[in-house]
N, C-alpha and C positions, 0 to 999 in steps of 0.2 A: 444659411443655405447658399451654396455656390451658384454662381451664374454660369459656370461652365457646364457644357453638355457634350456627350460622347457623340462623335459623327464617324461615318465610314465614308471612304473615297475610293476611287479607281480612276487610274489614267486610261484615256482612249488612245489606242495606237492606230496607226494606219500602216498596213502591211501591204505594199503594192503587188509584190511578187511572193506569195506564200512559200515557194520552194527555196527562195533566197533567205528567208527569215528576217530581212532587214525591216526596220520600222522606224516611224517618227512619232513623236508625241503630238497629238491633235485636240486634246481636250481632258476634262475632268468631270466626273460624276461625284455628287456629294449628297449623302443621306444622313439626316439627323432625326432620328425617331422621336425624341422627346418634343421636338418642335414641329413634328410633322412635315419636315422640309426634304424635298428632293430637288436637286438642280444640276444643270449641266452647263458648262461654258466651254465654247470650242474655238480653235484658232488653227487654220491650215496654213502652213508656210508652204506655199505652192512650189517655190523654187527648190527647196529640200526634198519634196515629193518627186519632182521631175527630176532630181538628181539621181534618185534611186531607180526611177522608172520614167524614161522619157515619154513612154507611151501610156502613162497612168491616166485613168479616167477622172480628171479633176472635178468636173461637174458631177459625177456619181459620187465621188467622195464628199463633196460639200453637201449634197442632197441626203447622205447618210448620216452626216453629222447634225444636219438641220433635223432630221427625223428623231435623232436621240434627244435633242433639246426640246422638241416637241412632246415626246413621251413624258419627259420631266415636268413640263409645264401643265400637262393634264388638259382638260377640256377637249374641245374637237380636235386640237393639233395631236392629241395622243392616240387617236384612232380608237382601236378596239381596247386600248388600255385606260381609256378616258374615265372609266368607273373604278378602276383599281385605286387602291390607297397608295400612298407615297413609297411605303416599303416594298410592296408587290412590284411596282414599277421599277424601282432600283434593282431588285433581285432580278427581274427579267432582263435589264439592260446590262448587268455584269455576268450574266450566264455565258459560259465559253462558247465561241462561234468561229467558224472558219471563213469569214468573210473579209472584206478588206478593211473594215473597221472593227477592231477587236478591243474588248476591255482587258485591262491588265488585273493583276491581283488586287485584292481589297485591303486597305490599310486604315487604321483608326487614328483619331485624334480628339482633342477637346477644344471647343469653341464657345464664344458667347454669341456669335453671329454667323450661322452657316452660310448666308449668302455672301457675306464679305469673305468668309474662308474660301468659298468656291473661286472668287476672283483671285485671292493670294495664291491659291494652289495653280491656277492657270498661268499667273505670272511666273511662279517658281519653277514649274514642271513643263510648261509648254511654250511659252513666249520666249 
C-alpha cells in the first residue's frame, strides 16, 4: 500500500484593482481528503502589492488572508464554518468571488505529508 495521498490545492491571488486584472500570489490552500486535512499558508509581499496599487488596503488584505487561514484551522477561528468538515471548508474557500483576495483554479498532486506540501507550495508559488 502506498503512502502517497491525492491532494488538491489552489493559489490565493490578491487583485487590488479588479478592472486592471493584475494580481500577485499571496497564499495556498491545500485539501487532502484521505487525511482529513485542509490548510492554508499565506505570505503578502507588501511592496509588490503597493507597486500594483499604491492605495491598496494592506491591512484589509492581511485580515482577509488571516480569515482564510482561520477557516482552514477550524474551531472558533472558522466562524460559521467551525462545524463544517475539511472538504466543505475547502470548497467554500475555493468558490469564485470578486473580492480583493481570490482563489485560483484547483490543481491536484500526490503527497505523504499535506502540511509539508502546503509549505513547499507556498515557497514555490508565493515567496
